[in-house]
Each structure stands twice: as C-alpha cells, then as structure tokens.
C-alpha positions in Angstrom: 53.4 145.2 41.9 53.4 144.2 45.6 52.0 146.7 48.1 54.2 148.4 50.6 52.6 146.4 53.5 53.3 143.2 51.7 56.9 144.1 51.1 57.4 145.1 54.7 55.8 141.8 55.8 58.1 139.8 53.6 61.1 141.7 54.8 60.2 141.1 58.5 59.8 137.3 57.9 56.1 137.4 58.7 54.2 134.5 57.1 51.7 135.6 54.4 48.7 133.4 54.3 46.8 132.6 51.1 43.1 131.6 51.4 42.8 128.0 52.5 41.8 125.3 50.0 38.5 123.6 50.9 39.0 120.0 52.0 42.6 120.5 53.1 43.9 119.8 56.6 45.4 122.2 59.2 48.1 121.1 61.7 49.2 123.0 64.8 53.0 123.0 64.8 55.2 124.1 67.7 58.7 125.3 66.8 60.1 127.1 63.8 61.9 124.1 62.2 65.4 125.6 62.5 68.4 124.3 64.2 68.6 127.3 66.5 65.1 126.8 67.9 65.3 124.5 70.9 62.0 123.1 72.2 61.6 124.4 75.7 59.0 125.0 78.4 59.8 128.8 78.1 58.0 128.8 74.8 58.2 128.2 71.1 56.4 129.9 68.2 53.2 128.4 67.0 52.6 127.8 63.2 49.5 126.5 61.5 50.5 124.4 58.5 48.1 123.5 55.6 48.3 120.1 54.0 46.3 118.2 51.4 44.6 115.0 52.5 47.1 113.1 50.4 50.0 114.5 52.4 51.3 117.4 50.3 52.5 120.5 52.1 50.7 123.8 51.1 51.7 126.7 53.3 52.4 127.8 56.9 51.1 130.7 59.0 53.1 132.2 61.9 50.3 132.8 64.4 52.2 135.2 66.6 51.4 133.2 69.7 53.5 130.6 71.6 53.2 127.2 73.2 55.3 125.2 75.5 57.7 123.0 73.5 57.6 120.3 76.2 53.9 120.3 77.2 52.6 117.9 74.6 49.0 118.2 75.7 48.7 121.7 74.2 47.7 122.6 70.7 44.4 120.9 69.9 42.4 122.4 66.9 38.6 122.5 66.6 36.2 123.4 63.8 33.0 125.3 64.4 29.7 123.4 63.8 29.0 125.6 60.7 32.5 124.8 59.4 33.4 128.5 59.1 36.0 128.8 61.9 39.0 126.8 63.2 40.0 127.7 66.8 43.3 127.1 68.7 44.9 128.3 71.9 48.4 129.4 73.1 50.2 132.0 75.1 50.2 135.7 74.2 53.9 136.2 75.1 56.9 134.7 76.8 59.2 136.1 79.5 61.8 133.4 79.9 59.9 131.5 82.6 58.1 128.1 82.4 54.9 129.0 80.5 52.6 126.3 82.0 53.3 127.4 85.6 52.8 131.1 84.8 49.8 133.1 86.0 47.5 134.0 83.1 47.4 137.5 84.4 51.1 137.8 83.8 51.2 135.8 80.5 47.8 136.0 79.0 46.3 132.8 77.4 45.2 133.4 73.8 42.4 132.0 71.7 42.9 132.3 68.0 40.2 132.0 65.4 41.0 131.2 61.8 38.8 132.1 58.8 38.7 130.6 55.3 40.8 133.6 54.0 43.7 132.6 56.3 43.3 135.5 58.7 43.5 135.1 62.4 41.6 137.0 65.2 43.4 136.6 68.5 41.8 137.2 71.9 43.7 137.4 75.2 42.4 136.3 78.6 43.8 137.0 82.0 42.0 134.2 83.8 42.1 131.3 81.4 44.0 128.2 82.6 46.2 130.1 85.0 49.2 128.0 86.2 48.2 125.4 83.6 48.4 124.6 79.9 45.7 126.1 77.6 44.7 123.2 75.4 41.6 123.8 73.3 38.8 126.3 72.4 35.9 126.3 70.1 33.3 128.8 68.7 30.0 128.9 67.0 30.3 132.3 65.3 33.8 133.7 65.9 32.6 135.8 68.8 31.4 133.4 71.4 34.3 131.3 72.8 34.4 128.2 74.9 37.9 127.2 76.1 39.6 124.6 78.3 42.9 123.8 79.8 44.8 122.1 82.6 43.4 124.4 85.2 40.2 126.5 85.8 37.8 124.2 84.1 35.7 124.9 81.0 35.2 128.6 80.5 33.2 131.0 78.3 34.3 134.3 77.0 33.9 136.5 73.9 36.2 138.0 71.3 36.2 141.1 73.5 38.7 139.2 75.7 39.8 140.2 79.2 38.1 137.8 81.6 36.0 134.7 81.2 33.4 132.7 83.1 34.1 129.3 84.7 31.2 127.1 83.7 31.8 124.1 86.0 33.9 123.2 88.9 34.4 119.4 88.6 36.6 118.4 86.9 38.8 121.4 86.2 41.6 119.7 84.3 40.1 119.5 80.8 41.6 118.5 77.4 39.3 118.9 74.4 36.3 121.1 74.2 33.9 120.7 71.2 30.4 121.6 70.1 28.2 119.1 68.3 24.5 119.7 67.6 24.4 122.8 69.9 25.8 121.0 72.9 29.2 121.6 74.6 31.3 118.4 75.2 34.7 117.9 76.8 37.3 115.2 77.3 39.4 114.7 80.4 41.4 112.1 82.2 41.1 113.8 85.6 39.2 111.9 88.3 37.2 108.7 87.9 33.7 109.9 86.9 34.1 111.5 83.4 36.1 110.8 80.3 33.9 112.3 77.5 30.9 114.2 78.7 28.5 117.1 78.3 28.8 120.5 80.0 25.4 121.5 81.3 22.7 121.7 78.6 23.2 123.3 75.2 25.7 126.2 75.0 26.1 127.4 78.6 27.6 130.8 79.3 27.1 131.1 83.0 28.5 129.3 86.1 27.0 126.4 87.9 26.9 123.7 85.2 27.5 120.0 85.7 29.8 117.9 83.5 28.1 114.5 82.9 29.8 111.4 81.4 28.2 110.1 78.2 25.8 107.2 79.1 27.8 104.0 79.3 31.1 105.6 78.3 34.2 104.3 80.1 35.5 106.2 83.1 39.1 105.1 82.6 41.6 105.9 79.9 43.3 109.0 78.4 41.0 110.6 75.8 42.0 113.7 73.9 40.1 114.8 70.7 36.9 113.2 69.7 34.3 113.4 67.0 30.7 112.3 66.5 29.1 111.0 63.4 25.6 110.1 62.3 25.8 106.7 60.4 22.5 105.1 61.1 19.1 106.4 59.9 17.4 104.3 62.5 19.1 106.1 65.4 18.1 109.7 66.2 21.1 112.1 66.1 24.7 111.2 66.5 25.2 107.4 66.9 28.9 106.9 66.4 31.9 108.4 68.3 35.6 108.3 67.4 38.1 109.0 70.2 41.9 109.6 70.2 43.3 107.9 73.4 47.1 108.3 73.8 47.5 105.8 76.6 45.6 102.6 75.7 48.1 100.1 74.4 50.5 103.0 73.6 47.8 104.9 71.7 44.5 104.0 69.9 41.8 105.5 67.7 38.7 104.1 69.3 35.1 103.7 68.0 31.9 103.7 70.1 28.3 103.1 69.0 25.2 104.3 70.6 23.2 101.2 71.2 19.9 101.4 73.2 21.0 104.8 74.6 24.4 103.4 75.8 27.8 104.1 74.3 29.3 100.7 73.5 32.9 100.0 72.4 33.1 99.1 68.7 36.8 98.3 68.3 40.0 100.2 68.1 43.2 100.5 66.0 46.7 101.1 67.4 47.9 104.7 66.7 51.0 105.5 68.7 50.7 108.7 70.9 47.6 109.9 69.0 45.9 113.0 70.5 44.5 115.1 67.7 41.5 113.7 65.7 39.1 114.9 63.0 36.8 113.0 60.7 34.9 113.5 57.4 31.8 111.4 56.6 31.1 110.6 52.9 28.4 108.0 52.2 29.1 105.0 54.4 32.8 105.8 54.8 34.4 107.8 57.6 37.8 109.3 56.8 39.8 109.7 60.0 42.8 111.8 60.6 44.8 111.7 63.8 47.9 113.5 65.0 50.5 112.8 67.6 51.5 115.1 70.5 55.1 114.1 70.6 57.8 116.8 71.1 61.3 117.6 69.8 62.9 114.7 67.8 62.7 114.8 64.1 60.5 112.0 62.8 58.7 111.5 66.1 55.6 113.4 65.1 53.1 112.2 62.5 49.6 112.6 61.1 47.7 109.4 60.5 45.0 108.5 58.1 42.4 105.8 58.2 39.1 105.0 56.4 36.5 103.2 58.4 33.8 101.6 56.1 32.3 99.3 58.7 29.3 101.5 59.4 27.1 101.9 62.5 27.6 99.4 65.4 30.3 97.5 63.6 33.9 96.9 64.5 36.3 99.7 63.4 38.0 98.6 60.2 40.6 99.9 57.8 44.4 100.2 57.7 46.2 103.0 59.6 48.9 104.7 57.6 51.2 107.7 58.2 50.0 110.5 55.9 53.1 112.7 56.7 55.6 113.1 59.4 58.1 115.6 60.8 60.6 114.5 58.2 58.0 115.3 55.4 57.8 118.9 56.6 61.6 119.1 56.7 61.8 118.0 53.1 59.0 120.4 52.1 60.7 123.4 53.7 64.2 122.2 52.6 65.2 122.3 56.3 67.4 120.2 58.5 65.9 121.6 61.7 64.6 119.1 64.2 63.1 121.3 66.8 59.4 121.2 66.2 56.4 119.1 66.9 52.9 118.4 65.5 50.0 118.8 67.9 46.3 119.1 66.7 44.8 118.4 63.3 41.6 119.7 61.7 40.0 120.5 58.4 40.3 124.0 57.1 37.4 126.4 57.7 35.0 126.7 54.8 33.4 129.7 53.1 29.7 129.9 54.1 27.2 128.8 51.4 24.4 131.4 51.0 21.0 130.3 52.1 18.6 129.3 49.3 16.7 132.5 49.8 19.9 134.4 49.0 20.3 132.5 45.8 16.8 133.3 44.8 17.3 137.0 45.5 20.4 136.9 43.3 18.6 135.2 40.5 15.8 137.8 40.7 18.3 140.6 40.5 19.9 139.0 37.5 16.6 138.8 35.7 16.0 142.4 36.4 19.4 143.4 35.1 20.2 145.0 38.4 23.1 142.8 39.3 25.3 140.1 37.8 27.9 137.8 39.2 28.6 134.7 41.1 29.2 133.8 44.7 32.0 131.6 45.6 31.0 128.2 47.1 33.2 125.9 49.1 
C-alpha cells in the first residue's frame, strides 16, 4: 500500500524518482513536453531524464528549478570525480521577466546535486551569475561546489548556500566547469587567451586565482563540455582530451593528445550543435556521448554516440550516430508536445564502493556471527 506522502505526490503531479541504474545516462531537459508549454526566456521547468546507453527511455525527474527556454548555453551536467554525484544549475524561481538578465539577488541561481537514489539537494545563491545564465557546476563531495556562468566568473560555495566567492576575474564569461585529478578546469569562448584551462592550482576556494590555457591548446573556437582520458601508459596522467565545440564547421567532437607536454589536435568528427559531452573508457575504447543545445522545435535536439578505438595520439575514429532525439522522447511519453529541448548529458551517479578495509571488517564480523548481509555495489 502506498504511503500518504507518495499518494499526495502522485496527486500533485510531482515526479517520483526511482534509484538510477548504474551505467545509464542522464539528460538535462528544458520544457515539460506539452503543447501548452511554450519555450520562453521567462523560464521553463527543468527535468532530468534517465536513458540507457542504447537509447531506451527510463524515467524523468521534475527538479523544481527553471531554465531559460531560449538560452541554449544553459543546462550542462557534470559528474564528481568519485562518480557519486551529478551536478546541474538553474534558476530557483520565475517572475515573468527575462531570466538571464535578472539579478541573482532577485531570482536566485540554483545548484542541484543528484545522488544515486535519485534524490536532489538544491542550493540557492544570491550572487552567482547575476544578469547572466548559470551554466554548470561541479562538486567533489556534495558539499563543496564550484560553479560557472555567463557572468561573475568561476565561483566557489557550499551547500549552505547564500553567497559565493569569485575565484578569478579574467575571463568572467564561463561555460563548463569540471574537476579532474583534483584540479578545477573550465571552458570559455570569451577573449583570445583561453579556451580550455586550469583555475589556479588544485581546488581553489579563495579569490585571486589565474585561469591558464592548457599548453598548446587553441585560443579560438567555441568549446563547451570536455573530458580527459588516460589512454597511454607511457604518458603520466591524463593524455587525451575530448571537446564538444558547437561552432567549428557547424559543430564537432574534437580530440587532442598530450604530446611532449603540448596538447595537439588529433582529429574531429562533425556533430551538429553539440555542447554536452561525457565519456567512458573501457580497455582501448572510448565511448563518447554528446548532446545538442538546440531549443524548441521537435526533432531538433539529439544525443549522439560514438566509439573511438584509435587510442592515444591517433586520429579520432568511429561513426557518429543519433542515439535518441526529441521525437524519441515524445514517443516514449506518448506526447505530441514540441516545446522542450535537450541540453547536457552525463552518466548517472554511482553508489560508493566500500574501501577494502570495510570489506575486511564485514568479513570479520561474519566469521564472528555478529553480522550478516551484503553491501550493494555499483
């Protein structure tokens, strides 16, 4: 028998999230997919949709936050370095005005953190990306938050919310913020000195940091999400970089290799309007998933898939295919609505695997007859 809380939630139309399935994808969707929901700069509801990596729809979560239906740079998703959290951004409310030009003190910007159970923790900030689009955020532990948007630069805050700290002053128009190997990275198309770069050293939390372009990386183009991979045992650390660039030849997934300490182009594949990007490395193959940032029209949005088996310092290979599109979602939800758009894409957060010492402790307890049971592993 359903609980009273569950019945009330169902009656109110609130989405009920089941725990995510390990290995599936999440997609940031703007718009409710109904004919009455017109995409507008005054705001549309944000949903997180779960899909399999073969393109089967699983479930949707109504996040309770909003995004601009016409600002297609919003809505990137990131996954924490430990894989346990997926982070997104949006607006806490609407008031009938253009969201992107609103002051964040009037309409707070929100950072949402998703856990493997499908629950969301939302934190509001009064000084994040004021008069600009909130675009991305990331976390290491669900508490410490790094965020970025069209104004105000890269910022640090915590799940306590309220106010945040601006970490750097140039550039201030930022797109993606990510953490790899305990280092904060960003992408931008603002100015002529940085496209993908580091923010200070490590995980900065105070002001006065410098954003530095990756060695040898281009200083032109329009990069959005990016992901590092370690494909060569002979190169220390990450040696391969995949980038979603929405402008080059109409959109490309690009590959770069770290050769002699310099990031060198290793080919690209056309991917129209691509902005979101995530990867999974298995053996010598890199599975790449990209998403468009297009708005409104049914069929305009898509999630791409590609497997690159070329390896380190070799030309990007594989055939790009459309994994699913706006019309796939319409069919899955038995809807004829056209007012929604896909934005970012990321793998679902994963349940933490206990440390070996924890397994040993459990085994010892089992031998003693003091405890019995299993721990779920993702």
